Backbone as a ProteinNet text record, in pm:
[ID]
protein_1_A
[PRIMARY]
MTGGPSPWVGQASEHHDGVDAAQSGPLAKKQRNWLKISVTGPKIITFWWKTSSKTGGELRCYVDARRMATRSGNTGWQQRSILIGRGTHDVKWMFIRDASGSAGMNASFLDQVRITAPAGRLKIVLHRPRRSPRRGRCPGAGCLCGLRPAR
[TERTIARY]
16001.5	16158	16126.3	16199.7	16213.2	16350.4	16411.3	16570.8	16583.6	16702.7	16733.1	16766.1	16782.7	16827.1	16679.8	16557.2	16460.9	16367.5	16306	16230.5	16077.9	15995.7	15847.6	15824.6	15625.6	15589	15474.7	15362.5	15227	15142.6	15083.4	15015.2	14870.5	14782.3	14637.2	14555.1	14615.4	14651.2	14596.6	14700.8	14677.2	14693.7	14562.3	14531.3	14424.7	14422.8	14295.1	14178.6	14196.4	14083.9	14033.8	14065.5	13973.9	14076.5	14148.7	14200.7	14339.1	14364.3	14570.3	14642.5	14767.4	14841.7	14975.6	15086.8	15250.4	15321.9	15374.8	15418.9	15579.4	15646	15792.7	15804.9	15972.9	15995.4	16074.4	16107.4	16157.5	16303.8	16330.5	16425.9	16553.1	16637.4	16729	16737.7	16761.4	16791.9	16823.5	16770.5	16859.8	16869.7	16806.5	16822	16664.4	16679.1	16565.9	16583	16450.5	16416.2	16341.6	16321.8	16242.8	16168.8	16037.1	15940.6	15946	16047	16033.2	15956	15882.6	15824	15882.5	15889.6	15926.9	15771.5	15711.4	15669.7	15653.3	15593.9	15632	15513.9	15509.3	15437.6	15457.1	15328	15269.3	15145.5	15110.3	15034.7	15009.4	14918.8	14902.1	14908	14955.8	14994.9	14926.2	14871.2	14785	14766.7	14781.3	14813.2	14710.6	14720.3	14698.8	14832.9	14875.9	14971.6	14971.4	15026	15051.5	15203	15216.1	15338.7	15259.7	15388.1	15289.1	15495	15510.7	15667.6	15665	15763.8	15804.8	15822.7	15809.2	15788.3	15937.1	16029.3	16115.5	16171.2	16082.6	16048.1	15972.4	16037.6	15970.5	15967.3	15837.7	15794.1	15783.7	15873.5	15950	15860.1	15841.9	15805.5	15885.2	15937.6	16040.2	15981.7	16002.3	16004.3	16138.9	16249	16355.6	16426.1	16533.6	16572.5	16494.1	16398.9	16389.8	16232.2	16275.2	16135.8	16045.1	15926.4	15795	15682.5	15690.9	15616.3	15634.3	15625.1	15695.2	15600.8	15588.2	15471.2	15599.4	15549.8	15601.3	15519.1	15577.1	15512.5	15394.9	15295.1	15159.6	15040.7	15044.5	14989.5	14854.4	14728.8	14596.6	14664.4	14593.1	14587.7	14505.7	14646.2	14628	14614.9	14522.9	14563	14629.2	14733.8	14816.6	14826.6	14791.7	14816.9	14946.8	14990.2	15118.4	15148	15162.3	15205	15330.7	15297.5	15473.3	15463.8	15582.1	15600.6	15640.8	15660.5	15677	15791.4	15776.2	15900.6	15899.4	16037.9	16023.5	16099	16027.8	16070.6	16036	16132.7	16136.3	16047.5	15945.6	15860.2	15924.4	15972.1	16023	15982	15909.7	15873.7	15989.4	16031.1	16110.6	16099.8	16097.4	16067.8	16231.4	16246.5	16352.5	16337.8	16383.6	16335.2	16502.9	16378.1	16471.6	16577	16659.6	16734.8	16750.6	16619.3	16572.2	16480.4	16416.3	16308	16208.3	16119.4	16027.4	15874.2	15831.6	15665.5	15582.1	15475.9	15368.5	15463.6	15436.6	15479.7	15596.5	15696.8	15826.6	15760.2	15665.9	15646.1	15597.3	15579.3	15501.1	15392.2	15321.4	15223.5	15143.3	15163.4	15134.6	15011	14903.3	14782.1	14755.7	14683.9	14579.7	14661.7	14761.3	14837	14765.5	14750.6	14673.9	14747.8	14755.5	14865.2	14754.5	14712.6	14633.9	14637.1	14598	14625.9	14579.6	14622.4	14551.4	14418.2	14348.9	14225.3	14210.2	14273.2	14244.6	14343	14321.6	14481.1	14437.7	14550.4	14534.9	14614.5	14547.3	14642	14690.5	14812.6	14896.2	14893.5	14816.5	14825.9	14904	15048.1	15094.7	15058.6	15088.7	15086.2	15185.2	15245.5	15403.1	15397.4	15503.1	15495.7	15472.1	15509.9	15528.7	15640.3	15739.7	15905.9	15938.3	15857.1	15921.8	15966.7	16043.1	16037.8	15895.5	15879.5	15748.6	15804.8	15860	15890.5	15825.8	15708.7	15584.8	15664.8	15798	15826.6	15784.1	15787.8	15772.9	15894	15920.3	16054.5	16072.4	16010.5	16015.7	15975.7	16061.4	16018.1	15971.3	15855	15742.2	15618.7	15630.1	15552.9	15426.2	15333.6	15218.7	15119.8	15156.6	15100.6	14987.7	14907	14745.8	14717.1	14670	14582.2	14451.7	14408.1	14260.1	14217.9	14130.3	14101.4	14113	14165.5	14240.2	14077.7	14012.5	13901.5	13886.3
11419.1	11481.7	11639.3	11689.8	11815.9	11909.8	11971	11981.4	12167.4	12156.6	12341.5	12352.4	12507.3	12542.6	12474.9	12502.1	12441.5	12374.3	12302	12192.2	12267.4	12209.8	12256.3	12200.9	12256.2	12173.2	12214.1	12089	12053.1	12171.9	12204.8	12378.8	12349.2	12422.5	12428.3	12577	12715.1	12799.2	12879.2	12816.6	12902.8	12746.4	12756.2	12656.9	12678	12616.7	12582.9	12523.5	12417.3	12347.2	12305	12414.6	12418.3	12362.1	12287.1	12188	12204	12155.5	12164	12187.8	12249.2	12288	12249.2	12232.7	12224.4	12401.5	12452.3	12547.3	12562.8	12675.4	12676.8	12700.8	12653.9	12689.3	12809.8	12889.5	13019.6	13033.1	13128.4	13155.4	13265.7	13323.8	13396	13454.5	13589.8	13646.2	13539.2	13547.7	13413.5	13319.1	13258.3	13115.3	13050.3	12930.8	12862.8	12732	12680.1	12508.1	12479.8	12290.5	12272	12133.2	12089	11927.8	11878.5	11794.7	11677.9	11573.6	11490.1	11391.1	11273.4	11164.9	11124	11036.1	11056.9	11023.8	10922.4	10787.7	10731.9	10777.2	10804	10855.5	10701.8	10710.9	10860.2	10891.3	10987.7	11065.2	11263.4	11298.5	11448	11440.9	11546.7	11608.5	11729.3	11733.6	11871.6	11945.5	12061	12098.6	12233.4	12301.8	12446.5	12491.2	12619.2	12663.9	12812	12904	13042.5	13088.7	13214.4	13286.3	13428.1	13427.9	13521.7	13616.6	13677.3	13708.1	13873.3	13913	14022.9	13960.5	14061.8	14035	13934.6	13956.7	13846.1	13740.7	13701.1	13588	13471.7	13389.3	13319.3	13151.5	13080	12966.4	12866.5	12774.5	12715.3	12630.2	12525.2	12382.5	12317	12243	12134.7	11976.5	11980.6	11823.1	11789.9	11678.8	11654.8	11768.4	11851.1	11973.9	12072.8	12081.3	12207.2	12209.3	12341	12439.7	12417.8	12430	12408.8	12538.2	12545.2	12732.2	12763.2	12905.7	12969.8	13102.4	13127.2	13224	13325.2	13433.8	13524	13667.9	13696.1	13776.8	13772.9	13831.7	13793	13743.6	13651.6	13536.9	13530.5	13457.5	13404.9	13306.1	13191.3	13032.4	12987.7	12944.3	12868.7	12759.8	12713.7	12538.6	12503.8	12405.1	12368.6	12273.6	12190.2	12074.9	12024.9	11965.6	11896.7	11773.9	11738.4	11574.1	11558.9	11448.3	11393.1	11276.2	11302	11187.7	11048.8	10956	10792	10762.3	10716	10637.2	10740.1	10712.9	10779.7	10903.1	11041.8	11153.5	11241.7	11308.8	11416.7	11535.3	11556.8	11673.9	11741.6	11868.1	11958.7	12072.8	12125.1	12240.4	12343.6	12462.5	12527.3	12691.9	12746	12859.2	12891.2	13032.9	13105.1	13255.3	13288.2	13386.3	13547.6	13649.7	13735.5	13790.9	13907.1	13956.9	14100.4	14105.4	14242.8	14196.2	14295.9	14323.3	14215.5	14225.3	14140.7	14212.5	14087.7	14115.5	13997.6	14030	13896.9	13800.2	13689.3	13584	13502	13577.9	13515.5	13368.3	13332.4	13172.9	13146.1	13004	12950.2	12812.4	12777.2	12699	12608.9	12494.3	12358.8	12298.1	12294.5	12230.2	12154.7	12027.4	11934.3	11871.2	11837.9	11709.5	11604.8	11606.2	11500.6	11468.6	11308.4	11240.6	11135.3	11160.1	11043.6	11033.7	10934.9	10857.4	10973.1	10967.7	11045.4	10975.5	10980.4	10960.7	10941.6	10842.8	10880.4	10969.1	11012.8	11107.1	11267.5	11301.6	11443.3	11540.3	11657.9	11776.9	11880.9	11883.1	11973.9	12131.4	12201.6	12375	12452.6	12488.2	12588.4	12755.3	12807.7	12960.1	13024.3	13111.3	13146.6	13284.5	13336.7	13428.5	13535	13669.8	13789.9	13765.3	13718.3	13732.4	13604.8	13497.5	13355.2	13364.7	13279.8	13222.8	13153.6	13169.5	13084.2	12965.1	12898.1	12800.9	12643.2	12648.4	12526.5	12464.1	12522.4	12436.1	12531.5	12443	12492.3	12600	12705	12750	12690.7	12646.5	12651.5	12702.8	12752.4	12875.6	12986.4	13018.2	13122.7	13108.9	12916.8	12845.7	12860.9	12860.6	12814.9	12713.5	12582.3	12444.5	12416.7	12385	12306.2	12224.5	12109.8	12006.6	12033	11940.8	11928.7	11814.6	11716	11600.4	11622.5	11522	11502.6	11504.2	11571.9	11543.6	11414.5
-1997	-1911.4	-1923.1	-1862.1	-1841.8	-1787.4	-1816.6	-1820	-1813.8	-1797.3	-1799.5	-1613.9	-1610	-1462.1	-1360.5	-1380.6	-1332.2	-1359.5	-1375.8	-1435.8	-1462	-1531.2	-1556.1	-1415.2	-1429.3	-1291.4	-1319.9	-1245.3	-1251.2	-1156.9	-1214.8	-1103.6	-1146.8	-1105.2	-1125.1	-1097.1	-1084.6	-1057.6	-1253.3	-1309.6	-1488.9	-1564.3	-1620.8	-1712.9	-1819	-1884	-2017.5	-2017.5	-1925.3	-1936.6	-1804.8	-1729.5	-1568.6	-1517	-1489.8	-1405.2	-1337.5	-1451.8	-1457	-1529.8	-1524.8	-1651.2	-1666.8	-1727.4	-1695.4	-1712.3	-1630.5	-1637.9	-1648.9	-1696.6	-1732	-1560.1	-1558	-1361.4	-1428.9	-1321.1	-1283.7	-1340.3	-1380	-1486.8	-1430.7	-1446.5	-1470.8	-1630.4	-1646	-1754.1	-1894.5	-1955.8	-2066.8	-2042.2	-1946.3	-1927.2	-2010.5	-1997.8	-2104	-2038.3	-2006.1	-1980.5	-2064.2	-2065.6	-2152.5	-2107.8	-2165.7	-2108.2	-2273.1	-2261.7	-2399	-2374.8	-2507.7	-2472	-2612.6	-2624.8	-2779.1	-2779.2	-2931.8	-3011.4	-3132.1	-3138	-3234.3	-3363.5	-3427.1	-3570.7	-3694.5	-3728.1	-3745.5	-3676.9	-3623.4	-3503.4	-3546	-3419.5	-3499.6	-3341.4	-3275.6	-3131.9	-3171.2	-3015	-3071.5	-2901.9	-2896.7	-2771.4	-2746.2	-2637.5	-2577	-2503.2	-2576	-2528.9	-2484.1	-2408.4	-2352.2	-2316.7	-2312.2	-2246.6	-2168.8	-2052.8	-1975.4	-1958.6	-2053.3	-2050.8	-2139.5	-2150.4	-2195.7	-2375.6	-2456.4	-2615.1	-2641.3	-2619.4	-2649.5	-2572.3	-2439.3	-2377.3	-2508.3	-2537.4	-2628.3	-2589.9	-2640.8	-2596.2	-2758	-2750.1	-2865.1	-2886.5	-2976.4	-3048.5	-3113.2	-3107.2	-3162.7	-3191.4	-3328	-3316.8	-3372.6	-3313.7	-3297	-3275.3	-3362.8	-3380.4	-3464.1	-3522.5	-3605	-3550.8	-3537.4	-3473	-3532.5	-3499.6	-3576.7	-3543.6	-3424.3	-3412.2	-3261.4	-3237.5	-3132.8	-3076.9	-2938.2	-2900.8	-2803.5	-2813.1	-2733.7	-2704.3	-2560.2	-2510.1	-2428.4	-2417.9	-2288.5	-2354.1	-2394.5	-2501	-2423.7	-2467.5	-2463	-2493.7	-2435.5	-2484.3	-2617.6	-2706.8	-2834.2	-2874	-2960.1	-2979.7	-3091.6	-3122.8	-3173.6	-3231.3	-3335.1	-3410.7	-3509	-3465.1	-3574.6	-3562.4	-3739.5	-3800	-3743.4	-3699.1	-3660.1	-3766.7	-3843.5	-3909.4	-3855.2	-3970.8	-3919.8	-3814.6	-3732.7	-3644.2	-3530.7	-3442.2	-3302	-3349.3	-3268.6	-3309.2	-3105.4	-3086.8	-2976.1	-3031.9	-2904	-2907.2	-2802.3	-2812.7	-2715.4	-2697.5	-2568.3	-2559.4	-2492.7	-2534.7	-2479.4	-2437	-2291.4	-2297.1	-2219.8	-2334.8	-2293.8	-2299.1	-2151.3	-2112	-2139.2	-2172.6	-2255.5	-2178	-2214.6	-2144.7	-2056.9	-2151.1	-2048.2	-1983.2	-1868.2	-1783	-1781.5	-1656.4	-1602.9	-1698.7	-1717.6	-1745.6	-1753	-1685.4	-1670.9	-1558.4	-1601.6	-1492.7	-1541.2	-1604.3	-1701.4	-1725.9	-1783.2	-1773.4	-1899.5	-1884.1	-2033.4	-1948.9	-2050.4	-1984.6	-2107.6	-2120.9	-2190.2	-2093.4	-2183.4	-2138.2	-2218.7	-2167.6	-2276.5	-2420.1	-2374.6	-2493.4	-2522.9	-2640.4	-2710.6	-2816.3	-2815.6	-2921.8	-2997.7	-3099.5	-3212.4	-3325.7	-3378.3	-3530.7	-3608.2	-3719	-3789.5	-3876.5	-3887.4	-3971.3	-4120.3	-4180.3	-4262.3	-4369	-4488.4	-4509.9	-4453.2	-4490.4	-4475	-4543.9	-4567.7	-4648	-4533	-4593.3	-4470.2	-4597.1	-4504.6	-4560.1	-4469.9	-4579.1	-4554.9	-4544.5	-4452.7	-4450.2	-4446.6	-4560.1	-4534.2	-4454	-4380.2	-4368.9	-4484	-4483.5	-4560	-4642.5	-4572.3	-4674.4	-4657.9	-4691.6	-4667.7	-4836.3	-4869.7	-5039.4	-5054.5	-5173	-5257.5	-5340.2	-5285.7	-5340.9	-5272.1	-5254.7	-5242.7	-5126.6	-5034	-4920.6	-4776.4	-4674.6	-4533.9	-4505.4	-4495.1	-4462.4	-4290.7	-4256.4	-4142.4	-4001.6	-3962.7	-3847.8	-3886.4	-3825.9	-3868.5	-3970.6	-4024.5	-4137.6	-4011.7	-4058.2	-3964.9	-4042.6	-3988.6	-4081.4	-4002.4	-4116.6	-4039.5	-4088.1	-4053.5	-4101.3	-4139.4	-4251.7	-4291.2	-4359.7	-4331.2	-4407.7	-4558.7	-4638.7	-4793.5	-4854.8	-4951.1	-5004	-5136.6
[MASK]
+++++++++++++++++++++++++++++++++++++++++++++++++++++++++++++++++++++++++++++++++++++++++++++++++++++++++++++++++++++++++++++++++++++++++++++++++++++++

C-alpha cells in the first residue's frame, strides 16, 4: 500500500539489482509519502535503499510506529536488515521532502525487499550513536542494529 499526495511507483531507471525499484512520487516542500507492507513474524526483512535529495530530505523505515532507520541527503545504495518480532507488524518506508530548495532527484528508492524466516538463533548487535544513553537498550532512532548468528 502507498499513501501521501503522490504514490510510490515502480521504475527501471534507478535500481540496485539491474532491473527495477520503487521510487517515491514527486512531492512539494514539506510533504511526505510512504510505502507500507504487513509482515507476520518472526521474520528478517532485508532491503536496499537510497535517497537523492538535500540533507534535510529523509527516508525513514518504521516498524509499526517505531522508527528503525533513517537515510538523508544524496546517498548511494545501502543494504539494511531488520528483525521483525512475533505477530503482525506494519513496515513502512516514508520519504519526507525538506522545506528548503532542491537537490538531486528529490526522491527515495527501495529495491530488493526480502522477507525471510530467521535460521536458528540470532544475536542482535546494537551500535549506539555518540550521544545516546549507555543503558543497554536501543534508544530507537539513530540506533544501528545488526543481526548475526548466535554462537
